[in-house]
VEXDREN-2710 file (C-alpha; in Angstrom, 1 decimal):
% VEXDREN-2710
k/r/px/py/pz
1/MET/11.7/5.6/-39.8
2/THR/13.7/6.8/-36.8
3/PRO/16.8/4.6/-36.3
4/VAL/17.0/2.5/-33.3
5/ILE/19.5/3.9/-30.5
6/THR/22.0/1.7/-28.9
7/ALA/22.1/2.5/-25.2
8/PRO/22.6/0.7/-21.9
9/TYR/19.6/-0.9/-20.1
10/GLY/18.2/1.7/-17.6
11/GLY/19.3/4.7/-19.6
12/TRP/16.6/4.4/-22.3
13/LYS/14.3/7.7/-22.7
14/SER/10.7/6.6/-22.6
15/PRO/7.4/8.5/-23.2
16/ILE/5.8/6.8/-20.2
17/THR/6.3/9.7/-17.6
18/THR/5.1/10.1/-14.1
19/GLU/3.0/13.0/-15.3
20/LEU/1.3/10.8/-17.9
21/MET/0.8/8.1/-15.4
22/THR/-1.2/10.5/-13.2
23/ALA/-2.5/13.1/-15.3
24/ASP/-4.5/10.8/-17.6
25/SER/-5.0/8.3/-14.9
26/ILE/-8.0/7.3/-12.5
27/ARG/-9.0/4.4/-10.3
28/LEU/-12.1/2.5/-11.5
29/ASP/-14.0/1.1/-8.5
30/GLN/-17.4/-0.2/-7.8
31/LEU/-20.0/-0.5/-10.6
32/ALA/-23.8/-0.7/-10.3
33/ILE/-26.9/-0.9/-12.5
34/ASP/-30.3/1.0/-11.8
35/GLY/-32.8/0.4/-14.4
36/ARG/-31.1/1.7/-17.7
37/ASP/-28.5/3.8/-15.8
38/ILE/-24.9/2.6/-15.1
39/TYR/-23.0/3.9/-12.2
40/TRP/-19.3/3.7/-11.0
41/LEU/-16.7/5.2/-8.8
42/GLU/-13.4/6.7/-10.2
43/GLY/-10.7/7.7/-8.0
44/ARG/-8.8/10.9/-9.2
45/PRO/-5.3/11.5/-8.2
46/LEU/-5.6/15.0/-9.4
47/GLU/-8.5/15.5/-6.8
48/GLY/-6.3/14.5/-3.9
49/GLY/-7.5/10.8/-4.5
50/ARG/-11.2/11.4/-4.1
51/TYR/-13.7/8.9/-5.2
52/ALA/-16.3/10.5/-7.5
53/LEU/-19.7/8.8/-8.3
54/ILE/-20.5/8.8/-12.0
55/ARG/-23.7/8.3/-13.6
56/LEU/-24.2/7.2/-17.4
57/THR/-27.8/7.6/-18.8
58/PRO/-28.3/6.1/-22.3
59/GLY/-27.9/8.8/-25.0
60/ARG/-26.2/11.2/-22.6
61/SER/-22.5/11.9/-21.2
62/PRO/-21.4/10.6/-17.9
63/VAL/-22.0/13.0/-15.2
64/ASP/-20.7/13.4/-11.6
65/CYS/-23.7/12.6/-9.1
66/LEU/-22.3/14.7/-6.0
67/PRO/-20.6/17.7/-5.2
68/ILE/-16.8/17.8/-5.2
69/GLU/-16.5/17.9/-1.3
70/PHE/-17.9/14.4/-1.2
71/ASN/-15.6/11.4/-1.3
72/VAL/-17.4/8.0/-1.7
73/ARG/-15.4/5.6/0.3
74/THR/-16.0/3.7/3.3
75/ARG/-13.6/2.6/6.2
76/VAL/-15.1/-0.7/7.1
77/HIS/-12.2/-3.1/7.5
78/GLU/-10.1/-0.3/6.4
79/TYR/-10.0/-1.5/2.7
80/GLY/-13.8/-0.6/2.3
81/GLY/-15.8/-1.5/-1.0
82/ALA/-19.4/-1.4/-1.5
83/ALA/-19.7/2.1/-0.4
84/PHE/-22.6/3.1/-2.5
85/ALA/-26.0/1.5/-3.7
86/VAL/-28.7/3.1/-6.0
87/PHE/-32.3/1.9/-6.1
88/ASP/-35.0/3.5/-8.2
89/GLY/-32.9/6.7/-8.6
90/VAL/-32.2/7.2/-5.0
91/ILE/-28.4/7.0/-4.2
92/TYR/-27.2/5.9/-0.8
93/PHE/-23.6/6.4/-0.2
94/VAL/-20.8/6.7/2.6
95/ASN/-18.7/9.9/2.8
96/PHE/-15.1/9.3/3.7
97/LYS/-14.5/12.3/5.8
98/ASP/-17.2/11.8/8.3
99/GLN/-18.1/7.9/7.4
100/HIS/-21.8/8.9/7.7
101/LEU/-24.4/7.2/5.4
102/TYR/-26.2/9.8/3.1
103/CYS/-28.9/9.4/0.6
104/GLN/-29.5/11.6/-2.5
105/LYS/-33.0/11.6/-4.0
106/PRO/-33.8/12.7/-7.7
107/GLY/-33.3/16.3/-8.1
108/GLY/-30.3/16.3/-5.8
109/TYR/-31.7/16.8/-2.4
110/LEU/-29.1/15.3/0.2
111/GLU/-30.0/13.9/3.6
112/VAL/-27.7/12.5/6.3
113/LEU/-29.3/9.1/7.4
114/THR/-26.8/8.2/10.2
115/PRO/-25.8/10.9/12.5
116/GLY/-23.3/10.1/15.2
117/ASP/-19.5/9.5/14.9
118/GLY/-17.6/6.3/15.4
119/ARG/-19.9/4.0/13.2
120/ARG/-19.1/2.9/9.6
121/TYR/-21.2/1.4/7.0
122/ALA/-20.9/-0.7/3.9
123/ASP/-22.5/-3.3/1.7
124/PHE/-26.0/-2.2/1.2
125/ALA/-29.3/-4.1/0.2
126/LEU/-32.7/-2.5/0.1
127/ASP/-35.7/-4.2/1.9
128/ARG/-38.5/-2.7/-0.3
129/LEU/-41.2/-4.3/1.9
130/ARG/-40.0/-2.4/4.9
131/MET/-38.3/0.6/3.6
132/ARG/-34.8/0.1/5.0
133/LEU/-31.3/-0.7/4.2
134/ILE/-29.7/-3.6/5.3
135/CYS/-26.0/-3.4/5.6
136/VAL/-22.9/-4.1/7.4
137/ARG/-21.9/-1.7/10.4
138/GLU/-18.7/-1.3/12.1
139/ASP/-19.0/0.3/15.5
140/HIS/-15.8/2.1/17.1
141/THR/-17.8/3.9/19.8
142/GLY/-16.9/1.4/22.6
143/GLY/-13.6/0.5/24.1
144/GLY/-11.4/-2.1/22.7
145/GLU/-12.2/-3.9/19.3
146/ALA/-14.7/-2.6/17.0
147/VAL/-18.0/-4.4/16.7
148/ASN/-19.3/-5.6/13.4
149/THR/-22.9/-6.5/12.9
150/ILE/-25.6/-6.4/10.3
151/VAL/-28.2/-3.7/10.7
152/ALA/-31.5/-2.3/9.3
153/ILE/-31.5/1.4/8.7
154/PRO/-35.0/3.0/7.8
155/VAL/-34.4/5.0/4.5
156/ASN/-37.0/7.6/5.8
157/GLY/-35.4/9.3/8.8
158/GLY/-32.5/7.1/9.2
159/GLY/-30.7/6.4/12.5
160/ASP/-28.0/4.1/13.8
161/GLY/-29.9/1.1/12.8
162/SER/-31.5/-1.9/14.5
163/VAL/-29.2/-5.0/14.8
164/LEU/-30.3/-8.1/12.9
165/LEU/-27.2/-10.1/13.2
166/GLU/-24.4/-10.0/15.9
167/GLY/-22.0/-12.3/17.6
168/SER/-19.5/-13.1/14.7
169/ASN/-16.3/-11.2/14.6
170/PHE/-17.1/-10.1/10.8
171/TYR/-20.0/-9.9/8.5
172/SER/-20.4/-9.4/4.8
173/ASN/-22.8/-9.7/1.8
174/PRO/-26.3/-9.3/3.3
175/ARG/-28.5/-10.3/0.3
176/LEU/-32.2/-10.4/0.3
177/SER/-34.2/-12.9/-1.9
178/PRO/-36.1/-11.2/-4.7
179/ASP/-39.4/-11.5/-2.8
180/GLY/-37.8/-10.0/0.3
181/SER/-38.7/-13.2/2.5
182/ARG/-35.2/-14.4/3.1
183/LEU/-31.7/-13.0/4.1
184/ALA/-28.4/-14.6/3.1
185/TRP/-25.1/-13.5/4.5
186/LEU/-21.4/-14.4/5.2
187/CYS/-19.8/-14.3/8.6
188/TRP/-16.5/-15.4/10.1
189/SER/-14.3/-15.0/13.1
190/HIS/-10.8/-14.8/14.4
191/PRO/-8.3/-15.9/13.4
192/ASN/-9.8/-16.8/10.0
193/MET/-9.8/-14.5/7.0
194/PRO/-12.8/-15.0/4.6
195/TRP/-10.4/-16.8/2.1
196/ASP/-9.4/-19.2/4.9
197/GLY/-13.0/-20.0/5.9
198/CYS/-16.3/-18.5/6.4
199/GLU/-19.9/-19.6/6.8
200/LEU/-22.9/-18.8/4.6
201/TRP/-26.3/-18.6/6.4
202/SER/-29.8/-17.8/5.5
203/ALA/-32.9/-17.0/7.6
204/GLU/-36.4/-16.0/7.0
205/VAL/-37.4/-12.3/7.3
206/LEU/-40.3/-12.1/9.7
207/ALA/-43.3/-9.7/9.3
208/ASN/-41.8/-7.5/12.1
209/GLY/-38.5/-7.4/10.3
210/LYS/-36.5/-9.5/12.5
211/LEU/-35.0/-12.8/11.5
212/GLY/-36.5/-16.1/12.2
213/LYS/-34.6/-19.5/12.5
214/LYS/-31.1/-19.4/11.0
215/GLU/-29.7/-21.9/8.8
216/LEU/-26.3/-22.8/7.9
217/VAL/-25.9/-23.3/4.3
218/ALA/-22.3/-24.0/3.6
219/GLY/-18.8/-23.2/4.7
220/GLY/-16.9/-23.6/8.0
221/ARG/-13.3/-22.9/9.2
222/ASP/-11.8/-24.8/6.2
223/GLU/-14.1/-23.9/3.6
224/SER/-14.2/-20.5/1.9
225/ILE/-17.4/-19.1/0.5
226/PHE/-17.5/-16.1/-2.0
227/GLN/-20.4/-14.1/-3.3
228/PRO/-23.7/-15.4/-2.2
229/GLU/-26.5/-14.4/-4.7
230/TRP/-30.2/-15.2/-5.2
231/SER/-31.3/-16.0/-8.6
232/PRO/-34.4/-14.4/-10.1
233/GLU/-36.3/-17.2/-9.1
234/GLY/-35.1/-17.2/-5.4
235/VAL/-32.6/-19.9/-5.5
236/LEU/-29.3/-19.2/-3.4
237/HIS/-26.1/-19.6/-5.3
238/PHE/-22.5/-19.0/-4.3
239/VAL/-18.9/-19.9/-4.8
240/SER/-17.1/-22.4/-2.7
241/ASP/-13.7/-23.9/-2.6
242/ARG/-14.8/-27.1/-1.0
243/SER/-13.5/-29.0/-4.1
244/GLY/-9.9/-27.2/-3.8
245/TRP/-11.0/-24.7/-6.3
246/TRP/-13.5/-21.8/-6.0
247/ASN/-16.4/-23.2/-8.0
248/LEU/-20.1/-22.1/-8.5
249/TYR/-22.8/-24.0/-6.4
250/ARG/-26.6/-23.6/-5.9
251/MET/-28.8/-24.8/-3.0
252/GLY/-31.3/-27.0/-4.4
253/LYS/-33.9/-29.3/-3.2
254/PRO/-31.6/-32.4/-3.0
255/GLY/-28.9/-30.2/-1.3
256/ILE/-25.9/-28.3/-2.6
257/GLU/-25.3/-28.9/-6.4
258/PRO/-22.2/-27.9/-8.1
259/LEU/-22.9/-26.1/-11.4
260/TYR/-19.7/-26.8/-13.4
261/PRO/-16.7/-28.5/-11.7
262/LEU/-13.5/-27.1/-13.0
263/GLU/-10.0/-26.8/-11.8
264/ALA/-10.2/-22.9/-12.1
265/GLU/-11.0/-20.1/-9.7
266/PHE/-14.5/-18.5/-10.0
267/GLY/-13.7/-16.5/-6.8
268/GLU/-11.1/-14.1/-5.3
269/PRO/-9.8/-13.3/-1.8
270/GLN/-12.5/-11.0/-0.4
271/TRP/-10.3/-8.1/0.6
272/ALA/-13.1/-5.5/0.0
273/PHE/-17.0/-5.5/0.0
274/GLY/-18.8/-6.0/-3.1
275/MET/-16.6/-8.1/-5.2
276/ARG/-18.4/-10.0/-8.0
277/THR/-17.4/-12.7/-10.5
278/TYR/-20.7/-13.5/-11.7
279/ALA/-24.4/-12.4/-12.3
280/PHE/-27.4/-13.8/-13.5
281/ILE/-28.8/-13.3/-17.1
282/SER/-31.8/-15.6/-16.3
283/GLY/-32.7/-18.3/-13.8
284/GLN/-30.8/-20.7/-16.0
285/GLU/-27.8/-18.7/-17.5
286/ILE/-25.0/-17.1/-15.6
287/LEU/-22.3/-14.6/-16.9
288/CYS/-19.3/-15.5/-15.0
289/THR/-15.4/-14.9/-15.0
290/TYR/-12.9/-17.3/-14.0
291/THR/-9.1/-17.6/-13.9
292/ARG/-6.8/-20.4/-14.8
293/ASP/-2.9/-20.4/-15.5
294/GLY/-2.8/-16.6/-14.8
295/ALA/-5.4/-15.3/-17.1
296/TRP/-9.1/-14.5/-16.5
297/LYS/-11.9/-15.7/-19.0
298/LEU/-15.3/-14.4/-19.4
299/ALA/-18.1/-17.1/-20.0
300/ARG/-21.8/-17.9/-20.1
301/LEU/-22.7/-20.8/-17.9
302/ASP/-25.9/-22.8/-19.1
303/VAL/-27.1/-24.2/-15.8
304/ALA/-29.5/-26.7/-17.4
305/SER/-27.1/-28.2/-19.8
306/LYS/-24.1/-27.6/-17.6
307/THR/-22.1/-25.9/-20.6
308/LEU/-19.7/-23.1/-20.5
309/ALA/-19.1/-21.0/-23.3
310/THR/-16.3/-18.5/-23.3
311/PHE/-16.1/-15.2/-25.1
312/ASP/-13.4/-13.7/-27.3
313/GLU/-10.1/-13.7/-25.3
314/THR/-9.2/-10.0/-26.1
315/TYR/-9.0/-9.3/-22.3
316/THR/-7.0/-11.3/-19.7
317/GLU/-8.6/-9.7/-16.6
318/TYR/-12.2/-9.4/-15.6
319/GLY/-14.2/-8.4/-12.5
320/ASP/-17.2/-6.9/-10.9
321/ILE/-19.7/-8.5/-13.3
322/HIS/-23.2/-7.0/-13.4
323/THR/-26.2/-7.8/-15.6
324/GLY/-29.1/-5.4/-16.6
325/ASN/-32.2/-5.7/-19.0
326/GLY/-30.4/-7.3/-22.2
327/PHE/-26.8/-6.0/-21.1
328/SER/-24.0/-6.5/-18.7
329/ILE/-21.2/-4.4/-17.4
330/PHE/-17.9/-5.3/-16.1
331/LYS/-14.3/-4.4/-15.7
332/ALA/-11.8/-5.8/-18.1
333/GLY/-8.0/-5.3/-19.2
334/SER/-5.2/-6.9/-21.0
335/ALA/-1.4/-6.5/-21.3
336/THR/-2.2/-3.8/-24.1
337/ARG/-5.4/-2.4/-22.9
338/PRO/-5.9/-0.6/-19.4
339/LEU/-8.5/-1.6/-17.2
340/ALA/-11.9/-0.2/-18.5
341/ILE/-15.6/-0.4/-17.9
342/LEU/-17.1/-2.4/-20.7
343/LYS/-20.9/-2.8/-21.5
344/GLN/-21.9/-5.9/-23.4
345/ASP/-25.1/-6.6/-25.4
346/LEU/-26.1/-10.0/-24.1
347/ALA/-27.9/-10.8/-27.4
348/THR/-25.1/-10.1/-29.8
349/GLY/-22.0/-10.3/-27.3
350/HIS/-20.9/-6.8/-28.9
351/THR/-19.0/-4.7/-26.3
352/GLN/-18.3/-0.9/-25.7
353/VAL/-16.0/0.8/-23.7
354/LEU/-17.6/3.1/-21.3
355/ARG/-14.6/4.5/-19.4
356/ARG/-10.9/3.5/-19.3
357/ALA/-8.5/3.9/-16.4
358/PHE/-6.5/6.0/-18.8
359/GLU/-6.6/6.9/-22.4
360/PRO/-3.7/5.0/-24.2
361/SER/-1.7/7.7/-26.0
362/ILE/1.6/5.6/-26.3
363/ASP/2.5/3.5/-29.1
364/THR/2.5/-0.3/-28.4
365/GLY/6.1/-0.7/-29.4
366/TYR/6.9/0.8/-26.0
367/PHE/4.7/-1.9/-24.2
368/SER/6.3/-5.1/-22.7
369/ILE/4.0/-8.2/-23.1
370/PRO/4.0/-10.4/-20.1
371/GLN/5.0/-13.9/-20.4
372/ALA/3.4/-16.5/-18.1
373/VAL/6.3/-18.5/-16.5
374/GLU/6.8/-21.3/-14.1
375/PHE/9.9/-22.1/-12.3
376/PRO/11.2/-24.5/-9.7
377/THR/11.2/-23.5/-6.1
378/GLU/11.8/-25.2/-2.6
379/LYS/10.7/-28.6/-1.8
380/GLY/10.5/-29.7/-5.3
381/LEU/7.4/-27.3/-6.0
382/THR/6.6/-24.9/-8.9
383/ALA/5.9/-21.2/-8.4
384/HIS/4.3/-18.9/-10.9
385/ALA/5.1/-15.3/-12.2
386/LEU/4.8/-13.0/-15.2
387/PHE/8.0/-11.9/-16.9
388/TYR/8.2/-8.5/-18.7
389/PRO/11.3/-8.2/-20.8
390/PRO/12.7/-4.7/-21.4
391/THR/10.9/-3.2/-24.2
392/ASN/11.2/0.1/-26.1
393/LYS/11.0/0.4/-30.0
394/ASP/13.6/3.2/-30.1
395/TYR/16.2/1.5/-28.3
396/THR/18.5/-1.7/-28.1
397/ALA/21.2/-2.6/-25.7
398/PRO/24.9/-3.2/-26.4
399/GLU/25.5/-6.6/-27.3
400/GLY/26.3/-8.8/-24.5
401/GLU/24.6/-6.7/-22.0
402/THR/21.9/-8.1/-19.8
403/PRO/19.4/-6.1/-18.1
404/PRO/18.8/-5.2/-14.5
405/LEU/15.6/-6.8/-13.0
406/ILE/13.0/-5.7/-10.7
407/VAL/11.1/-8.4/-8.9
408/ILE/7.6/-7.3/-7.7
409/SER/6.2/-9.0/-4.6
410/HIS/2.5/-8.1/-4.6
411/GLY/0.6/-7.1/-1.6
412/GLY/-2.1/-9.1/0.6
413/PRO/0.0/-11.3/0.7
414/THR/-3.1/-13.3/-0.2
415/GLY/-3.7/-11.6/-3.7
416/SER/-2.2/-11.9/-7.3
417/THR/-0.5/-10.0/-10.0
418/SER/-2.6/-8.2/-12.6
419/THR/-2.4/-8.8/-16.3
420/SER/-3.9/-5.5/-17.3
421/LEU/-1.9/-2.7/-19.0
422/GLN/-0.1/-0.6/-16.1
423/TYR/2.0/2.4/-16.9
424/GLY/3.4/1.9/-13.4
425/LEU/5.0/-1.3/-14.5
426/GLN/5.7/-0.1/-18.1
427/TYR/7.5/2.9/-16.6
428/TRP/10.4/0.4/-15.8
429/THR/10.3/-1.8/-18.9
430/SER/10.4/0.9/-21.2
431/ARG/13.4/2.3/-19.7
432/GLY/15.4/-0.9/-20.2
433/LEU/14.7/-2.8/-16.8
434/ALA/13.2/-6.2/-16.8
435/VAL/10.5/-7.1/-14.3
436/LEU/9.2/-10.3/-12.7
437/ASP/5.7/-10.0/-11.1
438/VAL/5.7/-13.0/-8.8
439/ASN/2.7/-15.0/-7.8
440/TYR/4.6/-16.6/-4.9
441/GLY/3.1/-19.4/-2.9
442/GLY/0.1/-18.1/-1.0
443/SER/-1.3/-16.2/-4.0
444/SER/-4.6/-16.6/-5.4
445/GLY/-5.8/-18.0/-8.8
446/TYR/-4.0/-21.5/-8.4
447/GLY/-6.3/-23.4/-6.2
448/ARG/-6.8/-23.6/-2.5
449/SER/-3.6/-25.7/-1.8
450/TYR/-1.4/-23.1/-3.5
451/ARG/-3.1/-20.5/-1.6
452/MET/-2.5/-22.3/1.9
453/ARG/1.3/-22.7/1.2
454/LEU/1.9/-19.4/2.9
455/ASN/0.1/-20.6/6.1
456/GLY/2.7/-20.7/8.9
457/ASN/5.3/-19.8/6.3
458/TRP/4.9/-16.0/5.6
459/GLY/8.5/-14.6/5.1
460/ILE/9.8/-18.0/4.0
461/VAL/7.8/-19.3/1.0
462/ASP/7.2/-15.9/-0.5
463/VAL/10.8/-14.9/-0.1
464/ASP/12.0/-18.3/-1.5
465/ASP/9.7/-17.9/-4.3
466/CYS/10.8/-14.2/-5.2
467/CYS/14.5/-15.3/-4.8
468/ASN/14.2/-18.5/-6.9
469/GLY/12.3/-16.6/-9.7
470/ALA/15.1/-14.0/-9.9
471/LEU/17.8/-16.7/-10.0
472/TRP/16.0/-18.7/-12.5
473/LEU/15.9/-15.8/-15.0
474/ALA/19.6/-15.0/-14.3
475/GLU/20.7/-18.8/-15.0
476/LYS/18.9/-18.5/-18.3
477/GLY/20.9/-15.4/-19.2
478/LEU/17.8/-13.1/-19.2
479/VAL/18.9/-10.8/-16.5
480/ASP/22.0/-9.6/-14.9
481/PRO/22.7/-11.5/-11.8
482/ARG/24.8/-8.6/-10.3
483/ARG/21.7/-6.1/-10.7
484/LEU/18.8/-7.7/-9.4
485/ALA/16.3/-5.7/-7.3
486/ILE/13.0/-6.2/-5.3
487/ARG/10.2/-4.0/-4.5
488/GLY/6.7/-4.4/-3.1
489/GLY/4.0/-2.5/-1.0
490/SER/2.3/-3.4/2.1
491/ALA/2.8/-7.3/2.6
492/GLY/5.0/-6.9/-0.6
493/GLY/7.0/-4.5/1.2
494/TYR/7.5/-7.0/4.2
495/THR/8.6/-9.7/1.6
496/THR/10.9/-7.3/0.1
497/LEU/12.5/-6.3/3.5
498/ALA/12.8/-10.0/4.5
499/ALA/14.4/-11.0/1.2
500/LEU/17.1/-8.3/1.6
501/VAL/17.8/-9.3/5.3
502/PHE/17.6/-13.2/5.2
503/ARG/18.9/-13.9/1.7
504/ASN/21.8/-12.8/-0.4
505/VAL/20.3/-12.4/-3.8
506/PHE/19.3/-8.9/-4.6
507/SER/21.5/-5.7/-4.7
508/ALA/18.7/-3.2/-4.2
509/GLY/15.2/-3.0/-2.6
510/ALA/12.3/-0.6/-2.5
511/SER/9.7/-1.0/0.3
512/HIS/6.4/1.1/0.0
513/TYR/4.8/1.1/3.4
514/GLY/6.2/-2.5/4.1
515/VAL/6.3/-4.3/7.4
516/SER/9.7/-4.6/9.3
517/ASP/8.5/-5.8/12.7
518/LEU/5.8/-8.7/12.7
519/GLU/5.3/-8.3/16.5
520/THR/4.5/-4.6/16.2
521/LEU/2.1/-5.4/13.4
522/ALA/0.2/-8.1/15.3
523/ALA/-0.1/-5.6/18.3
524/ASP/-0.9/-2.5/16.2
525/THR/-3.2/-3.0/13.3
526/HIS/-6.8/-2.7/12.6
527/LYS/-9.4/-5.3/13.5
528/PHE/-9.8/-7.1/10.0
529/GLU/-6.2/-8.1/9.9
530/SER/-5.5/-8.2/13.7
531/ARG/-5.4/-12.0/13.7
532/TYR/-4.4/-12.6/10.2
533/LEU/-0.9/-13.5/11.2
534/ASP/-2.0/-16.3/13.4
535/ASN/-2.4/-18.4/10.2
536/LEU/0.5/-16.9/8.3
537/VAL/3.1/-16.9/11.1
538/GLY/1.6/-18.4/14.1
539/PRO/-0.6/-17.5/17.3
540/TYR/0.7/-14.6/19.1
541/PRO/2.2/-14.4/21.6
542/GLY/2.4/-18.3/21.8
543/ARG/4.6/-18.3/18.8
544/ARG/6.6/-15.0/19.5
545/ASP/9.7/-16.7/18.6
546/ARG/8.5/-17.0/14.9
547/TYR/7.8/-13.3/14.9
548/LEU/11.1/-12.3/16.2
549/ALA/13.0/-14.7/14.0
550/ARG/11.2/-13.4/10.9
551/SER/11.1/-9.7/11.5
552/PRO/13.6/-7.9/9.5
553/ILE/14.1/-5.0/12.1
554/HIS/15.7/-7.7/14.6
555/HIS/18.3/-9.1/12.0
556/LEU/19.9/-5.9/10.5
557/GLU/23.3/-7.5/11.2
558/LYS/22.5/-9.5/8.0
559/LEU/21.5/-6.7/5.9
560/ALA/24.1/-5.4/3.3
561/THR/21.9/-4.1/0.6
562/PRO/20.9/-0.4/-0.3
563/LEU/17.3/0.2/0.4
564/ILE/14.7/3.0/-0.2
565/LEU/11.4/3.2/1.8
566/PHE/8.2/5.1/1.0
567/GLN/5.5/5.7/3.8
568/GLY/2.3/7.8/4.4
569/ASP/2.0/9.4/7.7
570/GLU/-1.8/8.6/8.3
571/ASP/-1.4/4.7/7.3
572/LYS/-3.6/2.8/9.9
573/VAL/-2.7/-0.8/8.3
574/VAL/1.0/-0.3/8.5
575/PRO/1.8/2.3/11.0
576/PRO/4.6/4.8/10.0
577/ALA/6.9/3.7/12.8
578/GLN/7.5/0.4/10.9
579/SER/9.3/2.3/8.2
580/GLN/10.9/5.0/10.5
581/LEU/12.6/2.3/12.7
582/MET/13.8/0.5/9.7
583/TYR/15.3/3.8/8.1
584/GLU/17.0/4.8/11.4
585/ALA/18.7/1.3/12.0
586/VAL/19.8/1.0/8.3
587/ARG/21.3/4.5/8.3
588/ALA/23.1/3.6/11.8
589/LYS/24.7/0.6/10.1
590/GLY/26.2/2.6/7.3
591/ILE/24.3/1.1/4.4
592/PRO/22.9/3.3/1.8
593/VAL/19.4/4.3/2.6
594/ALA/16.6/6.8/1.7
595/TYR/13.3/7.5/3.5
596/LEU/10.4/9.3/1.8
597/LEU/7.4/10.3/4.2
598/PHE/4.1/11.6/2.6
599/THR/1.9/13.9/4.7
600/GLY/-1.8/13.2/4.2
601/GLU/-1.4/9.6/2.7
602/GLN/-2.7/6.6/4.0
603/HIS/-2.2/2.7/3.0
604/GLY/-1.4/3.4/-0.7
605/PHE/-0.8/6.7/-2.3
606/ARG/-3.6/8.4/-3.9
607/LYS/-2.3/12.0/-4.6
608/ALA/-0.7/12.6/-7.9
609/GLU/2.2/14.6/-6.9
610/ASN/3.1/11.8/-4.4
611/ILE/2.7/9.1/-7.0
612/ARG/5.1/10.9/-9.3
613/ARG/7.5/11.6/-6.7
614/CYS/7.7/7.8/-5.6
615/TYR/8.5/6.6/-9.0
616/GLU/11.1/9.2/-10.0
617/ALA/12.8/8.8/-6.6
618/GLU/12.9/5.0/-7.0
619/LEU/14.2/5.2/-10.5
620/TYR/16.8/7.6/-9.2
621/PHE/17.8/5.3/-6.5
622/TYR/18.2/2.4/-8.9
623/SER/20.4/4.4/-11.1
624/ARG/22.7/5.3/-8.3
625/VAL/23.0/1.8/-7.0
626/PHE/23.3/0.1/-10.4
627/LYS/25.3/2.7/-12.0
628/PHE/23.5/3.6/-15.1
629/GLU/22.9/7.2/-16.5
630/LEU/19.3/8.6/-16.7
631/PRO/18.3/10.4/-19.9
632/ASP/16.1/12.8/-18.0
633/GLN/16.5/15.0/-15.2
634/ILE/15.0/13.8/-12.0
635/GLU/15.0/15.7/-8.7
636/PRO/17.6/13.8/-6.6
637/VAL/17.0/12.0/-3.4
638/ARG/19.0/12.1/-0.5
639/ILE/20.4/8.7/0.1
640/GLU/22.4/8.4/3.4
641/ASN/25.6/6.6/3.3
642/MET/25.9/6.6/-0.5
643/LYS/29.5/7.4/-1.9
END
């Protein structure tokens, strides 16, 4: 037995390296079932972040469906999702480079269905009666804001498509009833995001392919609808937060009927197309997943008896639920298991792993198990987080020493933390740093009222919760109050910068493609989020005072904290100028600062070499600021003003 080494926090040698994180890691994305075949997307950092489409046929090994030059990813709403569909062996997909819609027929024959640049497609349903794809189209060919519609594209011959629905700013989830007689869809308009409020509509599909009288089923400006689906018998189901929680409903003869009222969330913020938390086993039984108290559960809902039976709680995170003939597939993960695609026998409940995000090769003695914590925050309220103490079976810290803390402010900001095993998080804890992954007010998973806490208060509530979480741990003696850091990406990067500028809690910060100027963001971002800040901050320019008051770039006289910034040069969500301006201003003030700009990266880094460089550079930065010795050689980072 190897003796335990005593070494300061931050100086522990870990087998969780950046090479391990990227060389053996993929991103698992959209799932689909076509007969007995199972399909999924996997993002491959070692192929420049390309999304490859995989098919698994029973009794065979998984195979790539498309040549390597194809990257299956749509840019509708910039965040994409639902970039492919498979019907009767025919694959329909969007190629990232040109955003055209393609089809591949059995035998490998490829055909371009949508010639012409400037249009993007996502979220496909097959109209078998009329041999056409019904999908969302985002048109960038005109001047001004892109135009979103639902269109029908002939599967034979293709074309740009005929418009079925227009007039709303956004559309999603076009879903045909099993007999093809009715279409359901979601729509919403500025300034709402779909989790603020959206509408579920349905209409008869006429013999000529056009839509008949449109009927509003549910939703509105203050009711969020998620994942409309038709049961095998043609009954429209959906998730609504009308009770204050995203619960399951169906449209029956008496009207809208709740299926199982519960103070839990059966839905998620619809950041991407194709998100799924339930699927039909039969007309009377639904396989579903829901979250409560920070953990997801998988269950079967008997609609007739109104009973909900949960499965084995081996996993704490589930998503992308699909059912086939006698089986289901879904994604699942836990604190000691990486996110994986699982196949479940619906008769026996037995599951098998089809693909993991990475194959665990590390002893669990190096894994920190998260502890769900609640802590007091402003106005007498409670906030939520996951706390990861430093963990490495080979090391212990000197008696009396408390560890540095990294507070993570997640992106979105309407989102939540993940409970599945992430080498990127264990990278810190296995080296002797504690992590607090905060579900600040405005996060999902705790009901509508918690999610709405951020409205009008972005840059206040999220910052307070991150600061109060760090101080709460310090007061309990679990972390070193002199070595508190905060990191975050995108919206989490804004929270990071705001916490460093407007509060005096943290001693270091790392912003990954974060927002520094809210006014610039309001004027220079893509359509999907172009009015997001109306609710989070206030209407612009009417409340320009708030934008200026909460933008870190305008208040650098308050900043006295070392900072490192990471940015992609092709980012359309948070343009590079946001980070560049922050860097130049901090450098001019004489505060230690570093800036790494990555060529060819967009919003979120996908290339293996850049992911590795980010983690190592950030660790090097913390070691210089917090004065701990690294056990491994890391390429130094140029830190301006660092003595």
